[in-house]
N, C-alpha and C positions, 0 to 999 in steps of 0.2 A: 614247219612244213619242208623247208629246204633240207634239214637234217633227215627227216623221214623219207624224203625222195632221193636221198644221197646225191644232192646237187649243190653246187656252190651258187652264190648270189648272181654272178654274171650268167650262169646257165638258166636260172629262173627267168631272167629278163629275155634272154635269147629264145627260150622255148615258149614265151608268152604265157607263163603260168598265171592263172586267174581263178577267181571264185565265182560260182554261179549259185544263185539263191532261189528259194521258193518265196514268192511274195515280192513286194515292191521295195522294201527297206533292206539295204545291205548292212546287216548287223556285224559282219566280220570283214576284215581286210588282211592282206599280206603286208607286213612291215617291210618297206623297201630296203632298209639297211641291215636287217637281221634275218629276214625270211620267216619270222614268227607269225603265227596266226593271232591277230589281236581284235578286240572289239572296236568297231567303227562307229557305233551308235549306242546310246543308252538303251539297255534292255529292261523293259518294264514287264515283269512276269504277270502281274495282275491284269494289265491291259491286254497282253497277248493270249493268255491262257486262263482267263478268269474262271471258267467253269470246268476246267480239265485238271485232273490230278497230276498227270504226267505231261510236262511241258517240254517240247522238243523243237529246236530250231535246226533246220537242215541247210547245208551248203555243200557243194561239190567243188573239188579242186580239178581244174582242167589243165592239162599239159599238152601243148602242140607237139606233134612228131612222135616217133617211136621211143619207148623206154627200154 
């Protein structure tokens, strides 16, 4: 995420970059030392999308201030 936004790690912290999720469980997180998007919880496809062919988990990256 840091690389895609062309930001270094201190800038990520200063700009309060965070993830917003649909639902209650945060399945993804930003790794504090690398700026990578990582899984934060175990993702069980059968439980989440048991009757759906295409399973999609959505999250948004929010960056405070202007880019």
